[in-house]
VMD Tcl script that draws the C-alpha trace (Angstrom):
set ca {
  {180.23 271.40 275.73}
  {177.47 272.65 278.00}
  {178.28 272.82 281.69}
  {175.48 271.81 284.04}
  {174.89 272.88 287.64}
  {172.19 271.68 290.02}
  {170.73 274.37 292.25}
  {168.94 272.70 295.15}
  {166.28 275.07 296.44}
  {166.04 277.20 293.31}
  {162.55 278.34 294.28}
  {163.85 280.09 297.41}
  {165.14 283.66 297.52}
  {168.85 282.82 297.66}
  {168.53 279.84 295.31}
  {166.63 282.01 292.84}
  {169.38 284.65 292.85}
  {172.06 281.97 292.45}
  {170.23 280.47 289.49}
  {169.95 283.86 287.80}
  {173.65 284.58 288.26}
  {174.78 281.15 287.05}
  {172.51 281.31 284.01}
  {174.04 284.69 283.11}
  {177.49 283.11 283.55}
  {176.71 280.52 280.87}
  {175.64 277.55 282.99}
  {172.89 275.15 282.00}
  {170.84 274.39 285.10}
  {168.78 271.82 286.90}
  {166.40 273.93 288.98}
  {165.24 271.96 292.02}
  {162.06 272.69 293.92}
  {159.76 270.99 296.37}
  {156.57 273.06 296.41}
  {157.61 276.14 294.41}
  {156.90 274.74 290.95}
  {155.52 277.99 289.52}
  {158.63 279.92 290.58}
  {161.08 277.61 288.85}
  {158.88 277.27 285.77}
  {158.94 281.05 285.50}
  {162.73 280.96 285.77}
  {162.93 278.38 282.99}
  {160.75 280.58 280.79}
  {162.93 283.64 281.44}
  {166.22 281.77 281.02}
  {165.20 279.95 277.85}
  {164.34 283.24 276.21}
  {167.46 285.04 277.43}
  {169.96 282.20 276.95}
  {168.73 279.99 274.09}
  {172.00 278.06 273.74}
  {171.78 276.73 277.33}
  {169.44 274.13 278.82}
  {167.19 274.61 281.84}
  {165.36 271.73 283.48}
  {163.08 271.57 286.51}
  {163.57 268.73 288.99}
  {161.42 267.99 292.04}
  {162.06 266.23 295.35}
  {161.05 266.70 298.97}
  {164.21 266.77 301.07}
  {162.15 266.51 304.24}
  {161.35 262.92 303.26}
  {163.58 259.89 303.73}
  {163.69 259.27 299.97}
  {164.29 262.86 298.83}
  {167.80 262.37 297.44}
  {166.96 258.97 295.94}
  {164.08 260.54 294.02}
  {166.16 263.49 292.81}
  {169.30 261.65 291.66}
  {167.72 259.82 288.67}
  {166.59 263.19 287.28}
  {170.22 264.37 286.93}
  {172.48 263.51 283.98}
  {175.59 265.52 283.07}
  {176.76 267.47 286.13}
  {179.69 269.72 287.01}
  {178.47 271.66 290.06}
  {175.95 271.33 292.89}
  {174.81 274.25 295.03}
  {172.79 273.34 298.12}
  {170.75 276.48 298.68}
  {167.55 274.94 299.98}
  {166.33 274.63 303.52}
  {164.31 276.20 306.26}
  {164.86 277.47 309.77}
  {162.98 277.01 313.01}
  {162.67 279.74 315.62}
  {161.89 278.73 319.21}
  {163.25 277.38 322.45}
  {164.80 273.93 322.18}
  {162.36 272.69 324.81}
  {159.51 273.76 322.53}
  {161.01 272.29 319.35}
  {159.07 269.20 318.23}
  {161.03 266.06 317.47}
  {159.41 266.06 314.04}
  {160.91 269.49 313.37}
  {164.36 268.34 314.48}
  {164.07 265.36 312.14}
  {162.97 267.58 309.25}
  {165.87 270.00 309.78}
  {168.33 267.10 309.78}
  {166.96 265.53 306.61}
  {166.74 268.80 304.67}
  {170.10 270.28 305.60}
  {172.30 267.23 306.19}
  {171.01 263.73 305.44}
  {169.59 264.24 301.95}
  {172.45 266.46 300.74}
  {174.96 263.83 301.86}
  {172.92 261.05 300.30}
  {172.59 263.00 297.04}
  {176.35 263.45 296.85}
  {176.81 259.74 297.42}
  {174.51 259.07 294.46}
  {175.92 261.74 292.13}
  {179.63 261.65 292.96}
  {180.39 259.43 289.96}
  {179.01 262.13 287.66}
  {181.12 264.82 289.34}
  {184.26 262.69 288.99}
  {183.95 262.64 285.20}
  {184.99 266.30 284.97}
  {188.47 267.79 285.14}
  {187.08 269.88 288.01}
  {183.74 269.94 289.79}
  {182.28 272.05 292.58}
  {180.08 271.34 295.57}
  {178.84 274.37 297.49}
  {176.70 274.54 300.59}
  {174.92 277.70 301.65}
  {175.61 277.36 305.36}
  {174.98 279.98 308.02}
  {176.64 282.28 310.50}
  {174.77 280.27 313.14}
  {176.63 277.13 312.13}
  {179.72 278.79 313.60}
  {178.48 281.24 316.21}
  {175.28 279.52 317.36}
  {172.00 281.34 317.94}
  {169.65 281.35 320.90}
  {166.13 280.30 319.88}
  {167.62 278.62 316.79}
  {169.59 275.85 318.45}
  {168.32 273.05 316.22}
  {168.94 275.11 313.07}
  {172.41 276.08 314.33}
  {173.17 272.42 314.96}
  {172.37 271.26 311.43}
  {174.24 274.18 309.88}
  {177.24 273.29 312.04}
  {176.92 269.72 310.77}
  {176.95 271.03 307.18}
  {180.16 272.91 307.88}
  {181.80 269.85 309.44}
  {180.76 267.73 306.47}
  {182.25 270.23 304.02}
  {185.64 270.01 305.74}
  {185.60 266.21 305.76}
  {184.17 265.64 302.29}
  {186.62 268.11 300.76}
  {189.47 265.87 301.89}
  {187.68 262.74 300.74}
  {187.17 263.86 297.14}
  {190.14 266.19 296.56}
  {191.91 263.46 294.57}
  {188.90 263.43 292.24}
  {189.28 267.18 291.59}
  {186.00 267.95 293.35}
  {186.16 271.21 295.30}
  {183.87 271.37 298.33}
  {183.18 274.62 300.17}
  {180.49 276.45 302.10}
  {179.33 280.03 302.13}
  {178.12 281.15 305.56}
  {175.80 284.16 305.23}
  {174.95 286.41 308.12}
  {171.78 288.50 308.02}
  {170.44 288.37 304.46}
  {167.30 290.24 303.44}
  {164.92 287.32 302.81}
  {161.61 286.04 304.17}
  {163.55 283.71 306.47}
  {163.95 286.74 308.73}
  {160.25 287.49 308.60}
  {159.89 286.84 312.33}
  {161.87 290.03 313.02}
  {160.04 293.34 313.34}
  {161.59 296.64 312.24}
  {162.85 297.47 315.71}
  {164.59 294.10 315.99}
  {166.12 294.53 312.53}
  {167.48 297.96 313.45}
  {169.00 296.50 316.61}
  {170.77 293.87 314.49}
  {172.03 296.49 312.04}
  {173.67 298.26 314.95}
  {175.64 295.08 315.69}
  {176.83 294.68 312.10}
  {179.88 296.81 311.17}
  {178.51 297.45 307.67}
  {175.20 298.45 309.33}
  {172.88 296.61 306.94}
  {171.60 293.26 305.87}
  {173.22 291.53 302.93}
  {171.38 290.87 299.69}
  {170.72 287.62 297.91}
  {172.87 288.98 295.07}
  {175.82 289.26 297.48}
  {175.58 285.50 298.06}
  {175.03 284.71 294.38}
  {178.11 286.71 293.41}
  {180.27 284.63 295.74}
  {178.82 281.39 294.35}
  {179.67 282.65 290.86}
  {183.29 283.23 291.89}
  {183.63 279.77 293.42}
  {182.50 277.96 290.28}
  {184.15 280.33 287.80}
  {187.51 278.57 287.61}
  {189.17 281.39 289.54}
  {188.99 279.53 292.87}
  {190.55 276.20 291.94}
  {192.91 276.10 294.92}
  {190.16 276.65 297.48}
  {188.52 273.64 299.10}
  {187.24 272.67 302.53}
  {186.57 276.30 303.47}
  {183.71 278.06 305.23}
  {183.66 281.56 303.75}
  {181.78 284.15 305.80}
  {179.64 286.79 304.12}
  {178.18 288.75 307.00}
  {179.20 292.41 306.87}
  {181.74 291.85 309.64}
  {179.10 290.67 312.11}
  {181.06 287.54 313.06}
  {184.79 287.46 312.40}
}
mol new
graphics top color blue
foreach p $ca { graphics top sphere $p radius 0.5 }
foreach p [lrange $ca 0 end-1] q [lrange $ca 1 end] { graphics top cylinder $p $q radius 0.2 }
display resetview
């Protein structure tokens, strides 16, 4: 039997790395994108050649829209794991943050993921064990100046993980979050080299993490070796926030 995972945000840097790791682990994948069609189509091409016994499907939906989850759910059939790796940040004072941006952050990071789980939970319940994973953030716990709105929605993700884990434990659905610290992606593109070096000095391991670091932890969670872990926010931040 093929095991299927949905990677929401597979066209992003972290989602891309997660998809590559899961494909190498033997998973068949639904690769979600909004605007990055060419990136996920390239992944499908690579995966199909490398892993011919697995299936790889592209699925599209805009999570910034009210109907994002409702448009994505009908594209999903057999399902054993969901990884929410999509999203965006917003850098600026809260007084300068447009209401439209606040609404977009909420829909992308919280509302549509919750709605999608409501629509797909019956598929997850069919398995002996299923996994739901959110890629949260250090700022969901510690908070970040100039990223208050982003910190708020990541904190909401973390709170949802703790609640939903209790709600579906009886159904053998494990729900967890991975909270990365500074990861080397374009999301940190607003930082210049001097600012990055200043951050490295605050991090005990003195470097940014890689997307592969995050993907490796996702792989462990869905591997069957973490079946007594649920409702947890696992930090992967080089010791920056403990």
